DOKE-400730 format. One line per field, with one value per residue (C-alpha): residue number from 1; x, y, z. Coordinates in Angstrom, 1 decimal, padded with zeros to 4 digits, always signed. Each point is the difference from the previous one (the first is absolute). Layout:
BEGIN
i <- (NUM:...)
px <- (X:...)
py <- (Y:...)
pz <- (Z:...)
***
This chain:
BEGIN
i <- (1:2:3:4:5:6:7:8:9:10:11:12:13:14:15:16:17:18:19:20:21:22:23:24:25:26:27:28:29:30:31:32:33:34:35:36:37:38:39:40:41:42:43:44:45:46:47:48:49:50:51:52:53:54:55:56:57:58:59:60:61:62:63:64:65:66:67:68:69:70:71:72:73:74:75:76:77:78:79:80:81:82:83:84:85:86:87:88:89:90:91:92:93:94:95:96:97:98:99:100:101:102:103:104:105:106:107:108:109:110:111:112:113:114)
px <- (-000.1:+003.1:+001.5:-003.4:-000.8:+003.6:+000.1:-003.4:+001.7:+002.8:-001.5:-002.7:+001.6:+002.4:-002.7:-002.1:+002.5:+001.3:-003.8:-000.4:+003.1:-000.8:-003.7:+001.3:+002.3:-002.7:-002.5:+002.7:+000.6:-003.3:-000.6:+003.6:+000.3:+003.0:-001.3:-002.8:+002.1:+002.2:-003.5:-001.0:+003.3:+000.2:-003.9:+001.1:+003.1:-002.4:-002.5:+002.9:+001.3:-003.5:-000.2:+003.3:-001.0:-003.1:+001.0:+002.5:-002.4:-002.2:+003.0:+000.4:-003.1:-001.5:+002.8:+000.9:+000.3:-003.3:-000.1:+000.1:+003.1:-002.1:+002.4:-001.4:+002.6:+000.7:-000.8:-003.4:-002.9:-002.2:-003.2:-002.2:+003.0:-000.3:-003.8:-000.2:+002.9:-002.4:-003.2:+001.7:+001.3:-003.3:-001.9:+002.2:-000.2:-003.6:-001.6:+002.1:+000.0:+002.3:+003.6:-000.4:-003.3:+000.8:+003.2:-002.4:-002.1:+003.1:+001.4:-003.7:-000.1:+003.5:-000.8:-002.9:+001.3:+003.4)
py <- (-000.1:+002.6:-000.3:+001.2:+002.7:+001.0:-000.3:+002.4:+002.4:+000.3:+000.9:+002.0:+001.8:+002.2:+001.4:+000.6:+001.9:+002.2:+000.8:+001.2:+002.3:+001.2:+000.5:+002.3:+001.9:+001.0:+000.9:+002.5:+001.4:+000.0:+003.3:+000.7:+000.6:-001.6:-003.1:-000.1:+000.0:-002.8:-002.3:+000.7:-001.1:-003.3:-000.9:-000.2:-002.1:-002.4:+000.1:-000.9:-002.7:-001.4:+000.2:-002.0:-002.8:+000.0:-000.9:-002.4:-002.1:+000.2:-001.3:-002.6:-001.3:+000.8:-001.1:-003.4:-003.0:-002.1:-003.1:-003.7:+000.9:+001.2:+001.5:+003.6:+002.3:+001.0:+004.0:-000.7:+001.2:-002.5:+001.4:-000.6:+001.6:+003.0:-000.1:+000.0:+003.2:+001.6:-000.3:+000.7:+003.1:+001.5:-001.0:+002.6:+002.5:-000.4:-000.8:+001.9:-003.5:-000.2:-001.8:-003.0:-000.7:-000.2:-002.0:-002.3:-000.7:-000.7:-002.7:-001.6:+000.3:-001.3:-003.0:-000.8:+000.2:-000.9)
pz <- (+000.1:+000.5:-003.5:-001.7:+002.7:-000.6:-004.2:+000.2:+002.4:-002.0:-003.1:+001.3:+002.6:-002.1:-002.4:+002.9:+002.1:-002.8:-001.1:+003.5:+000.1:-003.2:+000.6:+002.9:-002.3:-002.2:+002.5:+001.3:-003.4:-001.7:-000.2:-001.4:-004.1:-000.4:+001.9:-002.1:-003.2:+001.5:+000.3:-003.2:-001.5:+002.0:-000.9:-003.6:+000.9:+001.6:-002.4:-002.7:+001.8:+001.0:-003.7:-000.8:+002.5:-001.5:-003.4:+001.4:+001.7:-003.3:-002.1:+002.6:+000.5:-003.9:-002.2:+001.6:-001.6:+000.0:+002.2:-001.2:-002.2:-002.8:-003.2:+000.1:+000.3:+003.5:-000.7:-001.2:+002.7:+002.0:-002.0:+003.5:+002.1:-002.2:-000.1:+003.4:+000.4:-002.4:+001.5:+003.7:-001.5:-001.3:+002.7:+002.2:-002.8:-001.1:+003.4:+002.6:+002.4:+002.7:-001.1:+002.5:-001.3:-003.3:+001.0:+001.9:-002.9:-002.4:+002.6:-000.2:-003.8:-000.1:+002.3:-002.0:-003.8:+000.6)
***
């Protein structure tokens, strides 16, 4: 029991501590114009990092070799996974659903279809 707890703490604690400290600093400098510009730049960088991570996941999940040793090239997208990704994106874009609801629905659809 000690190992899972220690592993969880070692993963979560650094982020928790750093975000708590940054939140305190941001609260103190909330009305400073330079801090506003800094946060604006950080938001743009974070959006780029998230987009890059999403593209890497998309490449890894959608463009993999089919199961069972099929002869299709590994660069061909899995049609079912690609359709599920497009549907999830459209639900987020058109219906303004909560992302966790879309993730849960995609998980259920993945279990049923695949």
